[in-house]
Structures are given as structure tokens and as C-alpha cells.
C-alpha positions as CSV (number, residue, x, y, z in Angstrom):
1,M,11.3,-30.5,-12.4
2,A,8.1,-31.4,-10.7
3,A,7.5,-27.7,-9.9
4,L,7.8,-26.8,-13.5
5,E,5.3,-29.6,-14.4
6,T,2.7,-28.1,-12.1
7,G,2.6,-25.0,-14.4
8,V,2.3,-27.1,-17.6
9,H,-1.2,-28.5,-17.2
10,P,-3.1,-25.3,-16.3
11,K,-0.9,-23.5,-18.9
12,A,0.6,-21.1,-16.4
13,D,2.4,-18.4,-18.3
14,L,4.8,-18.0,-15.4
15,V,6.3,-20.2,-12.8
16,Y,8.5,-18.9,-10.0
17,L,10.9,-21.2,-8.1
18,Q,13.0,-20.5,-5.0
19,E,15.7,-22.9,-3.9
20,P,15.9,-24.6,-7.3
21,P,17.3,-28.2,-7.4
22,G,20.9,-28.9,-6.5
23,K,23.3,-27.0,-4.4
24,T,24.5,-24.8,-7.2
25,G,21.1,-24.3,-8.9
26,R,22.0,-26.9,-11.5
27,I,22.1,-24.4,-14.3
28,G,21.9,-27.2,-17.0
29,I,18.3,-28.0,-16.3
30,S,15.8,-27.1,-19.0
31,H,12.1,-27.7,-19.7
32,L,10.4,-28.1,-23.1
33,A,7.4,-25.9,-22.2
34,D,9.3,-23.0,-20.6
35,E,12.1,-20.6,-21.2
36,I,13.9,-20.6,-17.8
37,R,15.8,-17.6,-16.5
38,K,18.1,-18.7,-13.7
39,R,20.0,-17.3,-10.8
40,K,21.5,-19.5,-8.1
41,R,18.5,-19.1,-5.6
42,V,15.6,-18.1,-7.9
43,W,14.3,-19.2,-11.3
44,T,11.7,-17.6,-13.4
45,A,10.1,-19.8,-16.1
46,V,8.0,-18.2,-18.9
47,R,5.8,-20.5,-20.9
48,K,6.9,-20.7,-24.6
49,G,4.1,-19.3,-26.8
50,S,2.5,-17.3,-23.9
51,G,2.7,-14.1,-25.9
52,L,4.6,-12.4,-23.0
53,G,7.5,-10.2,-23.8
54,T,10.0,-10.4,-21.0
55,D,13.0,-8.3,-19.9
56,T,15.1,-9.3,-16.9
57,Q,16.1,-6.1,-15.1
58,I,19.5,-7.1,-14.0
59,D,20.4,-3.6,-12.8
60,L,17.5,-3.6,-10.3
61,S,18.7,-6.9,-8.7
62,R,22.1,-5.4,-7.7
63,G,22.9,-5.9,-4.0
64,A,20.6,-8.9,-3.7
65,N,22.8,-11.0,-5.9
66,D,21.3,-14.4,-6.6
67,N,18.4,-14.1,-4.2
68,V,16.2,-11.8,-6.3
69,M,15.2,-11.7,-10.0
70,V,13.3,-8.7,-11.3
71,T,11.5,-9.2,-14.6
72,E,9.3,-6.9,-16.6
73,L,6.4,-8.5,-18.6
74,K,4.3,-7.1,-21.3
75,R,1.6,-8.6,-23.5
76,R,0.7,-6.7,-26.7
77,G,-1.7,-3.9,-25.9
78,E,-1.2,-4.1,-22.1
79,N,0.9,-2.1,-19.6
80,K,4.2,-3.5,-18.3
81,T,4.1,-5.4,-15.1
82,R,7.1,-5.9,-12.9
83,I,7.5,-9.2,-11.2
84,I,10.0,-9.7,-8.4
85,N,10.9,-13.3,-7.6
86,V,12.4,-13.4,-4.0
87,Y,14.3,-15.9,-1.8
88,D,14.8,-14.2,1.5
89,Q,17.0,-16.4,3.7
90,R,19.7,-15.5,6.2
91,D,23.2,-16.1,4.9
92,L,24.8,-18.6,7.2
93,Q,28.3,-17.0,7.0
94,T,27.4,-13.3,7.2
95,G,24.0,-13.4,8.9
96,E,22.6,-10.9,6.4
97,R,19.5,-11.3,4.3
98,R,20.6,-10.3,0.8
99,A,17.1,-9.9,-0.6
100,R,16.6,-7.0,1.8
101,K,19.6,-5.2,0.3
102,L,17.6,-4.6,-2.9
103,D,16.9,-1.0,-3.7
104,W,13.2,-1.5,-3.0
105,P,12.1,2.1,-3.6
106,R,13.5,2.0,-7.1
107,T,12.3,-1.6,-7.8
108,I,8.6,-1.3,-6.8
109,R,6.9,0.5,-9.6
110,L,4.7,3.2,-8.0
111,G,1.9,4.0,-10.4
112,G,2.5,0.7,-12.2
113,G,1.9,-2.9,-11.6
114,T,4.3,-4.8,-9.4
115,M,4.0,-8.2,-7.9
116,I,6.5,-9.7,-5.4
117,A,6.3,-13.5,-5.1
118,G,8.6,-15.7,-3.1
119,D,9.9,-17.5,-0.1
120,M,10.1,-14.8,2.5
121,N,11.1,-17.1,5.3
122,A,9.1,-14.9,7.7
123,H,6.2,-15.7,10.0
124,S,3.4,-13.1,10.5
125,G,-0.2,-13.1,11.4
126,R,-0.7,-10.6,8.5
127,W,-0.4,-13.4,6.0
128,D,-0.9,-16.4,8.2
129,P,-3.7,-16.4,10.8
130,R,-2.2,-19.6,12.4
131,C,1.0,-17.8,13.2
132,R,1.8,-18.2,16.9
133,E,5.1,-16.4,17.0
134,Q,6.2,-13.7,14.7
135,C,9.7,-14.1,13.2
136,D,11.6,-12.1,10.6
137,A,8.4,-10.4,9.4
138,T,9.0,-6.7,10.2
139,F,10.8,-6.0,7.0
140,W,8.0,-7.4,4.8
141,E,5.3,-5.8,6.9
142,E,7.0,-2.5,6.4
143,I,7.2,-3.1,2.6
144,I,3.5,-3.9,2.6
145,E,2.6,-0.7,4.4
146,Q,5.1,1.6,2.6
147,Y,3.9,0.6,-0.9
148,D,0.3,-0.2,0.0
149,L,0.6,-3.8,-1.2
150,E,-2.1,-6.4,-0.9
151,I,-1.4,-9.9,0.3
152,R,-2.6,-12.3,-2.4
153,N,-1.7,-15.7,-1.0
154,D,-3.9,-18.6,-2.1
155,D,-5.1,-21.5,-0.1
156,R,-2.2,-23.8,-0.8
157,P,-1.1,-26.1,2.0
158,P,1.3,-24.4,4.4
159,H,4.9,-25.0,5.0
160,H,5.6,-27.7,7.7
161,W,8.4,-27.1,10.1
162,A,10.1,-28.8,13.0
163,R,12.6,-27.1,15.4
164,N,13.6,-27.4,19.0
165,G,11.4,-30.5,19.4
166,E,8.3,-28.7,18.2
167,E,6.4,-29.1,14.9
168,G,3.9,-26.8,13.2
169,E,2.6,-25.2,10.0
170,S,3.0,-21.7,8.7
171,T,2.9,-19.7,5.5
172,I,6.4,-18.4,4.7
173,D,5.8,-18.0,0.9
174,S,3.9,-14.9,0.0
175,T,2.5,-13.0,-3.0
176,L,2.3,-9.3,-2.6
177,A,0.9,-6.9,-5.3
178,T,0.1,-3.3,-6.0
179,R,-3.5,-2.3,-6.5
180,Q,-2.9,-2.0,-10.2
181,I,-2.5,-5.8,-10.3
182,T,-5.3,-6.7,-7.8
183,R,-8.1,-4.6,-9.3
């Protein structure tokens, strides 16, 4: 709930959550300021009264199951923008990363605005100059190149991690956008 509250004060029209509360995504949670669209691993909250028309593109999320939510947004008089909320984590049982099974060529709108925001769980010097060891980043680097996406991360504090007796900081959450969005 605290993550949704962070969007209330600046009147954010959209809030994207990955790994929502509870093991099953606690589908019963709601928030007075937002309409929340839920999948098990990703939630998209749209501020009530924002003037945004939204359409969840369920057919575009096939193959990625509960790890991706594709939403088209439109404000009166503006072009549609496609937002892709991603949680890219290796499945412990199968070893696969379901978000990568998405039909990305069909999902990223060429000639239109597309933004990908999420928890990529990947380490790369492309989006994190502190990165000492690249890990699980090749897929996302190829997506950036193939679709000429810009990295639009802000200066939020990085993710803190500890493994094998070491600790560090890195940026594993990223925001990527087509030039139609960044201009």
C-alpha cells in the first residue's frame, strides 16, 4: 500500500508495481485514489479522475502469463501510448524467464509510443554505471538496440543486494521508451 501512496501526493496518473504484496498478489487490496489492474506479479494503478482512457491488452500478454501487463492509454486529443509493466524473474521450477516469452515484436508499437517499465532483474553498465558484473542483461540490451529504445531511469536509490557473502548496489529496475515518448 505504501507504494500506491507514493503516487497520491504528486498526483501520479500511473503507478506500476512489481512483486505486489502477499505470495498470491492479494487480489483483494484496493486503494481509494486508484483503479488497480492486477496480475499475480504486476499491478498497474490508474489514478481516478486522471482523464486517461485505459485498455488492458490481454492478448498481447500471452506467453508471459502473470509477469507482464500491457495497457494502452489515451487522453482526449492525444495519441495512444502503450505501457508494458514487466517483472522479469527466473522461475524457480522451470528456470525460464516468462517475461521474455512475450511476442515483443508485436507488443512494442513501432511508429507509436511505447514505454516498458519494470523489474528486469538484470545488471548492466548500460543502465547502471556502477555495475561491476553483467548478469541477465543481454536480452534487455538486445530489446533496446532492436527497437531503438532510450533508457529513462531516474536518480532513485538503487537496489541493495547481498549474495555469497558480498553486498552491493545496482539498478535492476528500468524504464525504457521509444523516441515518440522521450521527445
